[in-house]
N, C-alpha and C positions, 0 to 999 in steps of 0.2 A: 503493500499499500503507500502511496506516496506520504512522505513528508506533512504536506499543507493540508491532505485529508486526514491526517490525525492530529495533527492539530485543532482542527476544527469540532472534531469527533470530542477532544478532550475538552474542548471551551464548553460545549454543550453538557459533557459530564459532569464538570462543574456545577454548571446551573438546575440539573437534576434530570438530566433528558439523555437517555441511551439512543444515539441515532446512529445512522449510516452514512455517509458523506462522501459525494464526488464533484469536485470543482469543475467546471465544463469551460472548456477553451476554445473551442470552434462553432460555430453553428450561429443558429437564432437565438439559442438561450446562453451565450457566449458572456464569459463574467458573472456568471452567477452557480452557485452549490447547489447543489440536488441532495434533498437532505432527505429520508424517511426513515421508520420505523413503522409497521404494517401493525404492527402489537397494541401500538398507541392511540386514541381515539382523539381526531380534531375537535377543537371547542375553544372557545375564547380565551380561557385561560392561556391556554397554549400558545396561541397567537400573539397574544400580549406580552407575555414571559419572551418571547422571540424577538415581538418591538421592542422592549426595553434591553434587550442583550444588544440592540443597534441594528436590527437588520431590516430590510424591507423586501414586499415581495420583487418579482422578475421586472415590473412596469414601475420600480420605484417608489410604492405606495405601500400605505403601512398592511399588513395583515391583518385579516380577519376572518371570522367563519366561513366565507366561502371561498379560502384561500387554501384549504384542505383537499387533497383528493380523495372523492368518494368517501368520504368521512374518517383518514385516517390520516395520519401525519407524513406526508410526501408530497412536498414542496419542492418550489425552484426559490430560492432568497438571493439578495444580493446584500454585502456587509463584508467587513473583517479583512480588507483586501491585504493587509499586513501579516497575516497566515501566507502568504504565498513568498514571501521572500525567507 
């Protein structure tokens, strides 16, 4: 696993969320992180927690109840590019 993906997973772990992550370098979602854990149901509390961590959705808007994919934590977010270094 790439170091920057490990770093973001550690950041989320410090905030109580166990996720898998991948930074997208090319394509229409270039510059986004894909984070997911299909065993975590998406809700406003998780959206607010991720917003407070300094992330936004792929359109650079705050995350909300409709940001989750099918009701689970599977989203594309932007933020914390310093972890790429």
